[in-house]
GUMARBA-513529 format. One line per 8 residues: number of its first residue (from 1); their letters; for each residue x, y negated, z of C-alpha. Coordinates in steps of 0.25 Angstrom, whole numbers. Layout:
N
NUM	a	X:Y:Z | ... .
This chain:
294
1	mdswffre	213:-473:563 | 219:-478:576 | 228:-466:581 | 238:-467:592 | 247:-458:583 | 248:-469:572 | 247:-481:582 | 260:-490:583 .
9	apdsestd	264:-499:594 | 261:-514:592 | 270:-521:583 | 278:-529:593 | 292:-532:594 | 290:-531:609 | 285:-517:608 | 294:-507:616 .
17	rsvwhkkp	299:-498:604 | 306:-489:614 | 293:-483:618 | 292:-477:604 | 285:-464:609 | 272:-473:609 | 273:-473:593 | 269:-459:590 .
25	lsvfllyc	270:-461:575 | 285:-463:576 | 287:-452:586 | 279:-443:577 | 288:-446:565 | 300:-445:573 | 296:-431:577 | 293:-427:563 .
33	figllvyw	307:-431:558 | 313:-424:570 | 305:-411:567 | 310:-411:552 | 324:-413:557 | 323:-402:567 | 317:-393:556 | 328:-395:546 .
41	nwppmsap	338:-393:556 | 332:-380:561 | 339:-367:555 | 338:-362:545 | 331:-375:540 | 339:-386:533 | 335:-398:526 | 340:-398:511 .
49	pgdavaal	349:-410:508 | 341:-422:505 | 329:-418:514 | 335:-423:527 | 340:-437:521 | 326:-438:515 | 320:-436:529 | 330:-446:534 .
57	avaaavma	325:-457:524 | 310:-454:528 | 314:-455:543 | 321:-468:540 | 309:-474:533 | 300:-470:544 | 309:-477:554 | 308:-490:545 .
65	vlgemkgk	293:-489:545 | 292:-487:560 | 299:-500:562 | 310:-504:572 | 313:-494:582 | 320:-494:596 | 325:-485:607 | 323:-471:606 .
73	ekvawisl	314:-471:594 | 325:-477:586 | 336:-467:591 | 326:-456:588 | 324:-460:573 | 339:-463:571 | 343:-450:576 | 332:-443:567 .
81	lfgflsle	339:-450:555 | 353:-445:559 | 347:-431:561 | 342:-431:546 | 355:-437:542 | 363:-425:549 | 353:-415:543 | 355:-420:529 .
89	ltsinter	371:-420:530 | 369:-405:536 | 361:-401:524 | 371:-407:514 | 382:-400:521 | 374:-387:521 | 371:-387:507 | 385:-390:503 .
97	kaneelra	390:-378:511 | 380:-369:505 | 384:-374:491 | 398:-372:494 | 395:-358:499 | 387:-355:486 | 399:-360:477 | 409:-351:485 .
105	ftrqqeqk	400:-339:483 | 398:-342:469 | 413:-343:466 | 415:-330:474 | 405:-323:465 | 411:-328:452 | 425:-324:457 | 420:-310:459 .
113	qfattmds	413:-310:446 | 426:-315:439 | 434:-304:446 | 425:-293:442 | 425:-299:427 | 440:-299:427 | 441:-285:432 | 431:-280:421 .
121	mnslltti	439:-288:410 | 452:-283:415 | 447:-268:415 | 441:-271:401 | 455:-277:396 | 462:-265:402 | 453:-255:394 | 455:-263:382 .
129	qiteknte	470:-264:383 | 471:-249:386 | 462:-246:374 | 471:-255:365 | 483:-248:369 | 478:-235:366 | 472:-239:353 | 483:-248:347 .
137	reayvvwp	481:-243:333 | 466:-242:334 | 455:-253:332 | 450:-259:345 | 439:-269:344 | 434:-276:356 | 425:-287:361 | 433:-297:370 .
145	paiqvtsw	422:-299:376 | 418:-313:372 | 405:-319:369 | 403:-331:359 | 390:-338:359 | 385:-342:345 | 371:-346:349 | 365:-349:362 .
153	dplrlgip	350:-349:358 | 348:-338:353 | 360:-332:359 | 370:-327:349 | 383:-321:354 | 396:-318:346 | 405:-306:349 | 420:-307:346 .
161	fsnsggea	428:-294:345 | 442:-290:341 | 451:-278:336 | 462:-277:346 | 467:-263:341 | 478:-260:331 | 468:-255:319 | 457:-262:311 .
169	aknivndg	443:-259:316 | 434:-254:305 | 419:-253:302 | 416:-261:314 | 402:-262:319 | 400:-272:330 | 388:-279:337 | 383:-283:351 .
177	kvflgatn	370:-287:358 | 368:-297:369 | 357:-294:379 | 350:-302:390 | 351:-295:404 | 350:-297:419 | 362:-301:427 | 358:-295:440 .
185	ntdeeakr	363:-281:437 | 372:-281:425 | 376:-266:425 | 362:-261:424 | 358:-272:414 | 370:-268:405 | 366:-254:405 | 352:-257:401 .
193	lkkeferw	357:-266:390 | 367:-256:385 | 355:-247:381 | 349:-259:374 | 362:-261:367 | 363:-247:362 | 349:-247:357 | 352:-260:350 .
201	wrhpehkh	365:-255:344 | 359:-242:338 | 346:-249:332 | 346:-246:317 | 341:-259:313 | 352:-267:320 | 364:-270:311 | 378:-272:318 .
209	wnmkiyap	390:-280:314 | 400:-273:305 | 414:-275:301 | 422:-267:291 | 436:-269:297 | 442:-277:309 | 457:-278:309 | 465:-278:323 .
217	gstqgffs	469:-292:328 | 461:-299:317 | 452:-311:320 | 442:-308:331 | 429:-303:326 | 415:-308:329 | 400:-304:329 | 387:-309:333 .
225	ldelvlsp	376:-303:342 | 361:-304:339 | 355:-316:346 | 348:-316:359 | 336:-324:360 | 333:-329:374 | 319:-332:380 | 318:-345:389 .
233	edkqrilk	316:-335:401 | 329:-328:397 | 337:-341:396 | 332:-345:410 | 336:-331:416 | 349:-333:410 | 351:-346:416 | 347:-341:430 .
241	geltyyvf	357:-329:428 | 347:-318:428 | 350:-314:413 | 363:-313:405 | 369:-308:392 | 374:-294:390 | 382:-293:378 | 385:-279:371 .
249	vriiysdh	395:-277:360 | 399:-265:352 | 409:-264:341 | 412:-251:333 | 424:-249:324 | 433:-239:318 | 448:-237:316 | 456:-225:312 .
257	sgrwafda	454:-218:325 | 439:-218:325 | 426:-226:327 | 426:-235:340 | 416:-244:348 | 418:-255:357 | 407:-258:367 | 406:-270:377 .
265	cswvqqag	396:-277:385 | 397:-290:393 | 387:-298:401 | 387:-313:403 | 389:-318:417 | 382:-332:415 | 374:-331:403 | 368:-345:405 .
273	rdlsithp	381:-352:406 | 393:-345:400 | 394:-332:391 | 409:-331:392 | 408:-324:406 | 405:-310:403 | 406:-296:411 | 407:-282:406 .
281	csvnnnpk	394:-274:407 | 394:-261:414 | 391:-254:401 | 395:-254:386 | 410:-258:388 | 418:-248:381 | 430:-254:373 | 432:-242:363 .
289	yavkrd	425:-229:361 | 423:-219:350 | 410:-219:341 | 406:-211:329 | 410:-215:316 | 399:-220:307 .
């Protein structure tokens, strides 16, 4: 089909290329590239890094296909190439700035979370120190807290504990359970899981760990929690940060002054990466309270 749109000027060195508006295909392609350049520069649009340099390469290829250029035509195409190059550099700088702002925000949030954790730990340490001072001649069994992973799939956790009091702890009943819960509202999730933990603890078919005596200052004790089997969906949600582990621990023991219990709960900050960073739950944290003797 002989269309004026695709018709080219005669292939002759004597052709005056300065009259380049008589080559409608070249003009059409130039306007297309200019339109793309304007579109990417129009707020709030922006070209992702790599797109502008790809357009630059295509434009350079078109120039090669169109052949030798002179005058205004050559200036227009070269200006177009520089426009795409400038756009690519701007896109790279914009992405770099956005990444730096994201890293700065992440660091700020981590520092705030660390400060909150340290405040909670200092408060717990102060409570423990006060209790130890008031019960120097009594047993005082605590969980540090610390978590030891004995198996990842299925998940098995080990719980260390110690007697920092001045008297041996006797007739010890200790156990704990790890739950999978949401991360978007840890206070409400901890309250919900607290009820499940109490039902589990009182279940007549469940047998807890037992020790007859545990001397003060002796080697740290240790007991294992029931394994937690994770589904593929659970694993994916853990990696995305939607789910995490809530660890509930209870230790009951006796000394000359009565029968006592230690309750603790912690949730893991990044269950998909590291279980060493934990935070106290809003419930089930009581370092020492009286219970009835068996």
